[in-house]
N, C-alpha and C positions, 0 to 999 in steps of 0.2 A: 561228485562235489568234493572240493578240498575241505579241510577242517575249518578254515576260515569262512568259506561259503556256508557251511553248516551252522557256524556261529551266527552269522548274519540272518540265516533262515529262522533260528530259534529265538533270537534276542527279542523280537517284538512280543512274543508269548512268554518268554522266561528271562526277564531283564537281568537276573543275577548269574546266568550261565557263563561260563568262561571256557577258554581252550583248555585250561588245566582241569576243569570239571569233566569235559568230555574225555580227555586222556584218562582220567581217574576211573570213569565208568568203563572205559575200554580195559584197563588194567584189572578191574573187578569182574570182567567176563560178561558184562551186560551187553556189549556190542562187539562186533568183529569186522571192522571195515577192511576192504581189500587194500593191498599195498602195490604201488608201482614199482617197477624194477629198481628204481633209485631209493625206494623205501618210504615214499610219501603216502600218507593215507588218502584213500579214495572212498567216499561215502555214496551209497546209492539211496534211492528213495525209501526203501524198506529200513535201512539203517537210521534214517532220519525219523521215520515214523516210530521206530523202536525207542529212539532217544526221547522223542516227545512223550511217549507212553511212560517211560521211567521217570522223567522230570515231572510230569503231571501227577503221577501216583505219589511221588515223594512230597510234592508241594501240597497237594490236596488231602492226602490221607496219612502223611508222615510215617510211611512204612520204611523200615530198614532195607538196605539193598539185599540182604541174604533172603528175605521173604520174597522180594520181587524177583531175584535170580531164580529161586526154586520154581516160581510160577512160570517164568518164561522158559525154563528148562523142560518143563512138562509140555509146553506149547510146542517147542522146538522138536521134541521127540514124538509128536503126534499123540500125546496123551491128553486126557481130560484134566486140566489143571484144577487143583483145589480152589474153592472160592476164597478170594481175598477179603479181609475184614472190611466192614463198612460199606458193602455194596460196590466195591470198586470194579469198574468195567474190565472185561477180559481183553487180552491183547489183540485177538483177531478183529474184534469190533472196533477198537481204537485205531488199528491200522487202516481199516476200511474207511474210517471217518477222519483220517489224518489231515485232510484238507479243511476240516471244520475247526476253526479256532474257537477257543472258549475264552470267556472273560476272565483274564488272569488277574490283572492288577485292578481289582474292583474299586470303584469310586461311587458312593451312593450319597445322595442328599438325605437330609433327615426324613423328608416325606417318603422318599424311595425306600429307605430302610424300614420305616414303619409298615409300608405296603408289602414289601417282600417278606418280612418277618411275621406279618399278621398280628401285630401287637398295637396297643394304644400308646399315645404319647406319654401318659402318666407312668407306664411301666418303663419305657425307655429312659425317662427323666430319672426314675429310681435306680436303674442299673448304672446310669452315669454317676449319680451321687454316691454310690457305693464302690465306684472305681472298677466296675465290671466291663463297661463299654466306654470307649473314648473316641474322640474325633482324631483324624489325621490332620497334619499341617494342611491348611486350606479349608478346613471345616467339613470334610467329607468323612464317610465311614467306609471301612474296608470289609473284605469277606469274612474275616474273623469276627468282626462286630456283628455281622449278619447271622453267623452261626450261633453266637452267644445270645443274641436277642431272640432268635427263633426258638432256641432251646429253653430260655427263661420263660418265654411265652407258654410253652408246653407244660413246663413245671408249674406255672401259675394256675393251671387248671386243677392242680392237686392241692392248692393252698400254700405252695412254696413261694415265698416272696423274695425279692432281691436281697433283703437284709438277712435272709437265711443263707444266702449263697456266699457270704463273706468267708465262711470257713473253707469252702471249696477253693476260692481265690487264694487264700492264705496257703492252703496245702499245695496248690499249683506253684506258687512262688517258691516254697521251700524245695519242691521237687526241681524246679528250674535251677535253684542254687546248687543242687547236687550234680545236675548235668553240667553246669559251668565249671565246677571243680575238676571234672574229668576232662572237659574240652579245653580249658585255658592253656595248659602246658603244650598241647598239640599245636595251638595257633602260633607258638613261638619257635616251632621247629623250622629248619631250613628246608628248602625244596619247593619246587612249583606246585606240588599237589598237597602241601600241608593244609591249606585252607579247605580243600575238598575232603581230605581225610577227617579233619576236625568236624566238619559239617556232618559227615556220615556217622562218625562216633557219637555225636551229640544226638542224632536222630535215633540210633540204636538204644542209647542209654534212656532217652526219653520214652521210646516205645516200651522198654522193660518197665519203667516206672508207672507208665499208664496201665500196663498189664497187672502189675502188683497191687496198684491202687484199686483197680476194679475187682480183683480177687479178695482183697481185705474188706472192701465194702460188702461184697457178697457174703463173706463169712460172718461179718458183724450183723447183717440182716438175718441170716439164718439162725444165729444164736438168739436174736431178739424174738424170733417167731415162736409159735406154739410148739 
């Protein structure tokens, strides 16, 4: 397939993917398509499966490319790759299931969200009132809303209510501000891959912020313990 045909193949599942993004992933060593004698890229089905895996892991687990690259390098060398955080599926399994499309741009009604998250309407209403969950244009809920609602439902079992979660939301917004300070200048750079580079840098900085946040919470909990 040509790069245009690959783009058409991936667009239904990854609406934001662009030719510049695919080229950027190639420059970063995530894929190595063949070249025709005249220099045009030619992608095989394994290349597309690999692209689908990289894009899915980025989208669903927000992992930086360096982590994904190390994982794929182990697979390429016939080694047992280290587990990726968050129960991310391994590359061989995803390649085998490359034909199975996942629900990418999730759109849930209120009832569907309640059922999928396993929570009551009162809890969802409280999450909305504190700005933790919101509807998309058209009145539906997306995959992020599902993750937040489901996690809030699990926390509720320990007596942690939506009003207690406002501090987490505030911390997340401040961390997002730090990421934006780093990424904003990159968006104004010239070049076809500036957007893809800004996206990857933002993902990397966000991943580091999440790691630091988790470590600081653990330290604080340990200090408060016996």
